[in-house]
N, C-alpha and C positions, 0 to 999 in steps of 0.2 A: 505493501500499500504506500502511496507516494504521501511524505510528510511536508506540508507545506509550513514554513516559517511565518510566523507572524510580522516578523521586520522581512521589508524585501531584500534582495541581493543588492550592495549600494551600487553596483553597474545599474541596477532597473530604474534608480529615480531619476527622473526627468532632470536635465539642467534649464536653467535659465534662458527659455528664448528659444528651446530646442525644439521642432517640433515633432510632434508624439506619435509613433507608429499608430498604422491602422491595427485593425481587428484580424485582418488576413495578413501583416506580418508579423504580428506576435505570435498566430495561431502556425505558420509555418516555421516561425524560429523555436518553438517549442517542437514540433515534431522533427525539425532536424537537428534537436538535441542542444541548442544555445544554453547557454548557462546561465543565462539573464531572462530566459523567457519566463519562467514560473514565477518571477517577480516582476512580472510585466502585467502578467495574468492577475496576480495579486492585486496590483495598484486598481488595474481595470476594474476589477469585479469587488471588490471587498465591501465598499458603503453601499452597494445592491443587497449582496448576501447579508449583511450585517441590518439592514432595513426592513427584509422580509421578514426574517426571523423576529425582529423587536413586531413588528405588525401582526405575525399570526401567532407568536407562543407569548408575547408580553416580557417587560423587560425585568422582570426578577425569574425567570425562567433560569434553573440551575445546570442545562444541558446547552445551553445557547454556545457557549465558546466550544464544544466539542462537535456541536452540530454544524458551525461555521466551519470549522476545520474540514470535516466532513463532507460538508459541500464544495469546498475550492478542491478536494481530491478529486471528486465526480467532475467537476467541472474540468479539469486539468484530463482527464481520463477519457472522456469523452470526444476534447481536442485530440489527444495522442491516437487514439481508437479509429478517428474519422467520424464519428457517430455525428460531431457536431458541423455540420455543411455549411454553417455561414450563410445561411440564407435568412438570418434576423444578427442582430448585432449581439456582443458577446454580453453585454451587460444585462439583454432580454433574456439570452440563454441560460444567465445564471439564475435571475430570477425563477424562470422554470424550474431549472434545478432544485433550487433551494426549497422553493414553494413544493415539489413533488416530495421534498424530506420531511419538511414540514408537518405535510397532509401524514405521510405515513406516522411520524411520532405521534399524530394526534390519534391516529387510530389505531397505535398501540396502548396509548394511556387511554383511551375510551375502554380497554379491554377490565381496566382496572378503575373504577371509577371514582376510588378515595384518591386518585390522583388529582382530581379538579378540588380540592379541599386543600392542596398542598401548599399553595400560595397564599392562603388568607391567613394571615398570623400576625405576629409581631413587625415584621418586615413589612407588609403592606402596612400597615399602621403609621409607622415611620416617614412612609413615602407622602403622607397627606402633606402638600406644599406649605399651606397657610390655613388660618380661621374661618376662611371662605367656603370649606367643605369638611366637614365633619368626618372623622374614623368613619362612621357608621356610611357615610353616603360613598366613600372610597371603597370598602369592603364590598357594597352591597355592587358597584360596579365591575368589581373583578368576577364577581359572581354571575355578571351579566354576559362579561366577555367570556368566560369558561362556559359557560351553558353554549354559547354562539359555537366556540372551539370544539363543543362536543356534539353540535347537531352537525357540522361542517363533516365532522371527521365520520357521523355515520351516512351519509347520502352517497351517492355512485361516483367514483373520482372525478370521472368527466363533468360532472355536474359542480360537485364542490372547487375543482382547481378553475373552472369558468367563471365562477362565482368571486372567487378569490382574487383574481385575475382584474375581474372589473369594477368590481364595487368596494374592493379592498385596496387594491395595488393601483388601481385610477389608468389602467390600459383602455381604449375603447374598442368595440366590438371588430376593427380590423385589425388589430395587434391581436386582440385573442386569439381569433381565428387563425391568424399565422402562427401563433406560438403553439396552438394546439392540434394544427393540421386542420382544421375542417373550413369550409365554407361560414361565410358571415352571418348566413340564415340559419346554419347548423348551431354556430357559437350562440345568436338571439336565442335559440331553440333552449338550448342546454342551462343559458342564463336563467331564462323565464320559468323552466321546470326546476332548476337549482335553488332560487329565491321561495317556490311555493314548498319544497322540501323542509326547507329549513324553518319557515315560519309556522311550516306544519309540525315539524318536533317543538317550536318553542312554544307551541300553542296558542299562536296569532293568528291562526287561521280565520278568523271570526273579524280579523282586525282589517284597513287596509292600508298595509306599511308602506312607507316612503321608499322610494327608490335605492336610498342611500344610508336604509337603517344597518345593513350588515356590516357596511364601513362605521357608521356611528357609534355603536357597539364596541368595537374591537378598538376603534379611536380614543374612548371615552376610559382605555384603560393605560394609555399613555400617562 
């Protein structure tokens, strides 16, 4: 298994005024075994990987660092093996890989439902920023976010990844279609069905949820 250092190779750090290599150049360098290529990949996708894990798993997740490392390794593996065919940006590809990893993690945790109480404790209470929000409000928000994660983990992957890409990570339907390899119409259908299944699981079927409800629930955890 490839080990990706948290610090990029010194030669991978861009000098001021130097034009950055393209995704294609980085990938070709990695496939050719260039020493600095892994560091360049890290520089290109590290913020994307961290942002996706933060959005989907929350800021207090104890496995975020390990999952970020695994996501980096998977991205590099798909580049060297040729699975990444460069029909989307490297950042978008990293988003998809990391999202799949996060969904798999949520599914595994759903099998042990006690995990959804793991993050509700003194650490969560200490993170209340000021007196405008009570500890009880913060804990309640955490519970709602965890219920949403559980619902996303329970529905088919094609639906959950579409809801996450569109409603949580902010990709438009054309981008979702390209990333998931389906038509825009199919992406739209998956989105509608995914939202409906999530809302049904959350017990909100009798309401008229706003289109951005899934995003609000997760961002409320921030």
